[in-house]
N, C-alpha and C positions, 0 to 999 in steps of 0.2 A: 471609731468607725473601723470597720473591717476592711483590710486590704484586698483588692482584686487579686484573684488567681493569675499568674502570667500565663498567656495564651502563646500557642505555637501554630503556625500556618499548616493546613492540611488541604489537599485539593481531592475532592470527590465527584464522583460521576452520579448524577440522579437521573432518574427516568424524567419524561416531560411531565408525566402527572405528578410526580413528586415534587418537582420544581414549582408548578403551577399551585399546588396545594399550600406549599410553604409561601409562596408568594401571596396568596389569598390570606392567609392568617397574618401574614406580616402587615399587610394592608389594612386588615381589620382591626389589628392590635396596635397600629402606628409604631411598629417596632422595625429594626432592621431585619433582612433576610438572614444574616448572619447570627443573630441574637435568636431568632425564631430557630434555626437550624441546630444551633447549640442546644436551646431547650428540648427539642424534639429528640435530639440524639441522648441527652440526659436522660430524659424521661424513659426512653427506650433501653438504656443500659440499665436503669433502675429496674425495669420490668424483668430484662432477662437473669440480672443477678438475683433477683427474688424468686424466680423459677426453681431453683435449688439443683434441678439436674443440669448436667451438662449435656450437650449436643452428643457426646459419645455414650452417655448413660442413657438417654432417650433411645439410642438407636439400639443399645444391647438389650433393654427392656423389650422393644418391639420385636427384636429378633427372637428374645426368649418367649414371648406371646405368640408369635407365628409358630414356634416349634411346638409349642403346647397344643395349638389348634391342629396342626398337621398330626401329631399323635392322637389326638381324638378322632379325627376324621379317618387315619388308618383304622383304630380299634372299630369304629363304627362300620366301615365300607370295606377294609382291607386295602391292599395296595395293588394298584392296576398292573396287570402283568405285561402288558405292552408298552411299545415305544411311543408315547403320544407326539413328539416333534417329528419322528420319522415319520408316522402315518400322516402327519398333515403334509409334510414335504412331499410324500410319495402322492398323496391326492392332487396337491398344486401341480405336481409334474404331468400328472395324467391331464388335469384341466388344461394346461398349458398345450400339452400335445394336441388334444381334441381342438384348440382354438386354432393351431398351425395348420392342421389337417383339413380344415374347412376352408382356408384362404386359399 
């Protein structure tokens, strides 16, 4: 018989939905909430480890993809010569001034 792994106590915060879902599974399977939570955590860890890419690798890949998309857009349409943020701010300021003048 295989000896059970020693456990350590950990406190986690769950959303009400997560708690409710875990309780429903525990009740349906006639298991403890702790056992179901450990199983769900183990399954989640297995999935995360199998994904292969770390969060940082995924982020770098996404940024590289965005950079490539930006280059394609620039090649097709060129670079906008204006200041879009400044233009939006100026338009908003004009709208605000118009509203205040009406009051």
